[in-house]
N, C-alpha and C positions, 0 to 999 in steps of 0.2 A: 572557825567552825562554831556554830551556835546551836543550842538545843533548848527546847521547852519540854520539860519532863513532867508528866502528870501521873500520879499514882491512880490507877483505875481499877474498878471492879470488873469492867469489861471494856473493850474497844473493838471497833470494826471499821473497815474501809471498803467502800463500794465504788465502782466505776460504771456509769450508765446503768445503775440499778442492779448490777451483778456484784455480789460479795467477792472481794479479792483476798482479804485476810481478816482474821479475827482472833482475839485473845480473851482469856478470862484472867482476872486477878494478876495485875502486873503493872507495866509502865507503857504509856503511850509517849513516844518520843518524836516530836516535830523537830527535824534536823535541817539546818541551813548550812550550806557550804559557801565560804567566801573566797574571793580571789586570793591566791597565795596559799590556800590550805593544801596540805599534803597528807600522805599516809600517816605520818607521825601524829598529826592533830586528830585524825579519825580514830586511830588506835587509842590514844591517851584519853580522849573524851569518852569513848565507849567503855574503857576500863573504869573511868570515874563513875559513869552511870551504873555500871555493874557493882561497884564497891560501896556506893553511897548507902547509908543506913536509912532507908525510906519506909520500912515496914515495921509494924508494931510487934513487940514481944508479948509474953504472957501477962506482963504488968501494964500493957498499953503504951509503952515507951517506944519511940522510933529507934530501935537498936539493931534491926536486922536488915541485911542486904538482900537483894532479889534472889540470889542463889540459895540463901538460907531458908526461904519460905516457898520455894518452887514457883516463883513469879515468872511470867512471860513478858516479852517485849514486842511492841508493834512500832516499827520505825517508818515515819512518813516524811519524805523529802519536802522541804518547804523553803524555797528561795526567798519568800517574802520576809523571812527573819532578817534579811539584809536590806530592808527598805530604809531609805533615807528620806525623812519627812521634814527636814529642816527648812526647806524652801518651797513655797507655793502650796498647791493643794493636791498635786499628783505625786505619789511616791516615786522615787528613783531607785532602780535596782542595779545600778552599775557596779556595786561592790559585791554582788552575788557572782559566784563562779559560773562559767559557761557550762551548759549541760554535759559536754564531753569530759570535763574535769569533775563535775559534781557527782555524776552517777556512779563512777567507780569508787569514789570516797564514801558515798552513802552505803554502798555494798560492803566496803571494808569495815565501816562502823558496825553494820549488822553482823558481819562474820566474826568480828571481835567479841561482840556480846555472846554470840552462839558458842564461840570457843571457850568462853568463861562459864559455860553450863546453863545459859539462859535461853530457853526456846524462843526464837526470834522470827518474826514475820515482817515482810516489807509491804508498803503500799506500792502502787504502780508509778514508777518514776515518770514525771512529765505529764501525767494524766490529770484531768479535772476529777478530783476525788470527793466523795462524801465521807466524812469522818464522824462516826457516832461513838460516844463514850459516856461512861458514868464515872466521874471523878470521885475518888475515895478520899474524903477528908473535908473539904478539898485540900489537896496536897499538890502544889505546882512549884517547880523550880526553874530558874533560868540559869543555864550554864554556858560557859564559853571556854573553848580550848585555850590553853596557854600558848602564846606564840613560841616558835622554836628558838632555842638559845643560840 
């Protein structure tokens, strides 16, 4: 499982011009599910995102986690994080999980964030979405779940 996490001032997702989800001050998380990912990877990666010190304290140092600053999360499924571009000009997505596997894991990820006290919203799985955001920093991280032991 892979994530692109951006600290944002705001983020919103629309489908066909209709707003589906929006947050203020928090994290936009683009989430890719790979073949072989399970609940354990979704849970551990969500916990990592919740616990990372991404937000500034009163001295301007990134010492605070999302829950400590009342941050929100917007989770957007993005299978393209598993693109293989090593050959040719057309990306291959064979390493991305099938939608029937990916959708429940995206939901598990979001549920884990919410259970950690972070108000969480989801994009619309499988839809062609417009994502709008204002990156705060900019502050962007690439994360990958640890493979199961």
